N, C-alpha and C positions, 0 to 999 in steps of 0.2 A: 504494499500499500504506499501511497504518497501522503505523509502526515505533516500538517502545519502545527507546530508546537509553540504555544504562547506562555511566557513565564513572567512573573512580576519581579524576579531578580535572577541574575545569572547563576546557573547551577555550579559553576566552577570559578574559583577554588572552593574546596569543601571546607567552609568555615562556619557553617551553622547547620541546625537541624533541617531548616528549609532547603538549603542548597544540597545537602546530602540526599534527601528524599527525591528532589527534582532530578538530580544528576543520575541516580541509579535507575529511576523510571525511564528517563530519557535515553540513557545508554542501552537499557534493555529493549526499548522500542526500536532504536537504531540498529540493533543486531538483526532484527526481523524486517525492517522497512526503511524506506528513504524518509528522512526527517529534516525538515527546515525549521530552525530555531529562531524565534523572534523574542527577545528578552530585554527587560529594563535593566539598568545598571544602578546599584545602590551604594557600591563602594568602588573607589578608583582602582583598586587591585583587580577588579573584575575586567578591567580594560587591558590589563597586561597582555602584550602580544603572545606570550607563551601560554597563558590561560585560554585565550581565544583560539589559538592554534590547537590546543588539546581538544576543545569542543569540535572544531572543524575536522579533527581526525576521525570522527564517527558521524557527524552531521553533514548533510550535503551542503548546507550553508548556515551562517550564523549572522544575525543582525542585532545590534545593540542600540538601545535608546535611553536618553536621559529622562528623569522625572522632573519637570519644571518646578513643581512645588517644593522640591528638595534642594533647589539651587541656592537658597539663602533662608535665613531665619525670618526675614521680613516677608518674603514671598510665601513661605509656609504659613506664617501667621495670617497673612491676608486670605490665603486659600481656606483656612479654617473659618475665618470670620464670614467670608462670602457664602460659605456652604450653609450658613444659618438660613439663607434665603431659598435654599433648594429643598425639594422633597427627596432628593437622592442622598445617600450617606456619603461622607467625605471620601472614603476609599474609592468609590465608584467614579468620582470626579478626578481624584488625584492621578489615577492611571489612565485617564482618557486623554491622549495626546495627539496632536495633528500628525506628527511624524510616524507614530505607530500605526495610526489608522490609514495613513497614505500607503505605507508598505504593505499592510494586509490587503488593502484594496487592489494594489498593484499585483501581488502574487496570486490572489484568488482570481483575478481577471485574466492572468496570462497562462495559468496552468491548472490542470485538474487535480484537486485534492480529494482523496477518499475519506479523510477524517481530520477534524480539528481537535486538538488536545488543548483545553483551556486550564492552565495550572493556577488556580486560585479564583475565588469569587469575583474580585474587582474587575477582572478582565472580561466579565460579561458585558461591560460597557461597549464592546466591539461586536456583540452578537449580530446586529443588522448587516454586518459585512459578510457573514457566512451562514445566514439563517437556513439556507436550503441544503447545506452540507452536513453529513453526520457529525455529531460533536459530543465530546465527553468533557464534563466539568470535574476537576479533581479538587477536593477540599481537604487541605492539611488540618483544618480545625472546623468546628461549627463557629463561624466568625461572630455571630451575634452572641453566642454563649461566652466566648472569650471576652468580648466587650462588656457584657453584663457583669462578669466576675471582676473586671477592672473597676467598673462603676461601684460595685459593692465595697471594695477595699479602699477607694479613693477618699481622702480626708479633706482635700481642698474643696470647699463648697462650689466655687465657680467651675472647676474642672468637673466635679461630680454632676452639676447641672448640664454641662455640655455633653458629657459621656452618656447621660440618661437620654438626651435628645437623639444622639447618634445611635444608641442602642435600638430605639424604636424605629428609626429610619432603616437601620441595617437589617433588622429582623424582617420587616416587610419586603425589603429588597431581596433578601436571601430566599424567602419562600417563593417569591415570583420568579426569581432567576432559575431555581432548580427545575421548575416545570417546563423550561424552554430547551432542555437538553435531552438527548436520546438516552444518555446514561449519566449518573452521577457516581463519583467515587469518594468514599470516606476511609479513614484510617482505622476505625474500630467499630465493633458492634454497638458500643455505647453511643457513638456519634450518629450511627444509622437510626438507632431508636429515637434519639432526640429529634432528628429531622422528620422522622415519620410522625412523631407526636406534634410537630409543628404544622403538619398537614401536607408534607411532601408526598406525592403520590407516584412519581415515576421510579423507574428501576434504579436501585442503589447497589453497587458492588462494594464490598469491604476489601480493600487492598492495604493490609497493615504496613506500618513502617518496618524497616528492616535494618540489618547490619551486615557488613562484609566480614564474615567470621574467619576469613584468611588474613585480612588486614588487621582486625581487632582480635587478637588471641592472647592467651595467658603467657606471661613471661616467667622465666625461672629466677628472675631477680627478687630478692627478699623485699618486703615492704618496709618502709621506714616507721618505726614505732611511734604511736600516737599521732599519726599524720592523717589529715582530712583534706579533701579536695572538693571545690565547687568549680564546675565547668560550664561556661556559657557566655555569650556576648552580651554585655550589660548595657549596650545602647538600646536593646529591646526591652520594653516596659516590663514584660512578664518576668524576664531574667533579672532585671535591676531590682524589682520588688523582692524577688526571691533572695538575691544576694544580701540586700539590706535587712530583710526579715531574719536571715540566718545570723548576720553580723551583730544586730542590735538585740535580738531576743533569745537566740539559741546558744550561740558561741559563748556568751558570758556564763551561762549555766554549766557548759561543758568545762570551762576553765575553772569554775568554782570547785569541781570534783577532781579535775585533772589539770592542774596549773601548767603542766608541761605539754599540753595538747598543742599541735601546730596546725595552722590553717593556710591553704593555698587557694587563691582565687585566680583562675586561669581563664582569660577571655578579654576582649576589647572593652574599652570605656568603663573601667571600674569606678564606682562612686569615690568622690574625693576623700571621704572619711576612711575608706578602706586603703587607698594609696598612701594617705598620711600615716596611718598605723603601720603599713609595711616599711616605712622609712625609719621608724623608731622602735619597732618591736621585732626581735629576731625570730619570733615564732609565727609571724604573719608574712606571707609572700603574695605579691600581686604581679603576675607575669606580663599582663597585656596580651596582645595577639601572639600566638605561637604557630609555627608551620606544622608541627606534628604534636598532637596531644598525647600520644602514647607514652613517652617517657614520664610525663607528669602524672598520668593516671596510674602507671605501673608502680610508682614508689608510694602511692597513697594506700593507707590501711582501710579508709572509709571513703566512699563516694556519696556525697549528699545532693539531694534534689528537693530543696524546700520550696517548691513552686506552689503558689496559692492562686494564680490567675492563668486562664488559658483553657484549651480543650484539645482534642486530638491526643497523640501519644508522643512521648519524648524520646527522640533518637538517641540522646545522650545516655539514657538508661540502657538501651540495647547495645550501644557501643561498649559501655562499661561492663555489661554482662558478657559481651563477647570476649572481653579481656579477663573475665573471671574475677570481678570485684565485688566486695560486699557493699551493698547499697542501702542507705536509709533515705526514705522519700515521704512526702506527704501523699495523701490519697489522690489529690489533683495531679501531682507530679507523675504518678504511675498509672493513672486511669487508662483504660483501654488495652492494657497489656495483661497477659495471662500469668499474673504474679499472685503470690499468696503470702501474706504477712507471717513471718516466722519460718518460712520455708526457703524461698529464693530472694527474699527482700525483707526489710523491716520498715514498717509504716508508722508515722507519728504525725498527728494533726494539731498538736499544741506544742508550744515551745518546750515545755518540761518533758513531755513524752518523747518528742523528737531528740532532745538532748540525752535523755536516759538511754535511748536505743543506740545513739552514736557511742556513748560511754561503754555500753555493754560490749559492742564489737571491739572497741580499743582494748578492753580488759580481758576479753575471752577469746583466746586464739582458736580454740576449737569451734566456737560459734562462727567466727570469721571465716575459717577455712571451709566449713560446711556451706555457708552462704555463697562462697566463691565457686565451689563445685557445681552447686545447683544453678547458679546464675549462668555459667557457661553452657550447661545443658539446655537451658531455656533458650539461650541466644541462637543455638543451632537451628531451632524451629523457625526463626525469623530471618534466615539468610535471604539476601536480596534476590537470589535466583528464584525462590518460590514466589515472591511478590511480583516479579516481572511477569511470570506466567499468569497470575491472576489478572493483572492489568491487561494482558493480551486478550483474555477472555472478555473483559469489558469493551475493548476495541471492537472485537468481532461481533459482539451483541449489538453495539451501536450501528455498525455498518449494515448488519442484516435487517435491522429495524427500519 
């Protein structure tokens, strides 16, 4: 088949859960079909000629586009303000650009596409350009649920008011959009049930997130005693909230029982209070961006996922499980995955419970090693080869329909 693949951000380099999922699904599709990729660029590194060349090694063509609203704080603020006058949610307008629309129109008008892959809800803005072509919408999250959880935790009254308004617009938009695709794809049975409860009637395939179990595998290196790691790009609100929640409310409890506990924050844009602490406290590290997360994850005794906002499933958990790590997470952090508290993961939804479970892993080597073994076993069930095969079923269903 000839597939036009639209993405809200470049799938390479592999620097986030979003890029990891998009990359592996894209690559799996390109192994079976001819794929043209049209993608927005959200980080300058995505323009690196080597990264673009890598994508071109399996895509027939790659086109990159800027997001005008992200070009400056003033422009972003203005876009947020003007959206108050629209019935559309902000994200639907943010990704609707003249350059992307022109290229879609040009390609659809000049060649025959058998399928359009729309990676993320906001790109529904371009639906009119390919309405008569079979199309699949891939949802990394239930977007309105993720926004609602942000609304619930926001303390700033002005932000909370704006988020509530956006949530209502996004929920209406999400329900309307789903019905216009031949197939919708979600990452978990939980997300499928949520969308169906919202009134979505069309066919929904569950294509779980995955991991590369050859790339992410256990190491023979011994873990460092009393070491904890948080992994995630903290310029994303869900991750920033999680990092600060752990730093302010959980880590102090851990230190009270284990003063020697050491914490590493790995990822871009760490909050200032964390970077400041890393300069003065020998037991706190903030790495910023790293090319390869594996050395940092390998040395940690506990991998923490204190996420309170979002939906979908966390690829960081699957990658850590692939490496055979003991994980402590919130229920939101590990939702949608086939995990069980006390078997292949530990779950804590209050600061004191979360802290107690981290401490138990740091103090009990037998518990840690048992969690590590069972985590690796579960990761093998989520290898990307399995997920690409399910995605192909969704493609074929859409084309037959």
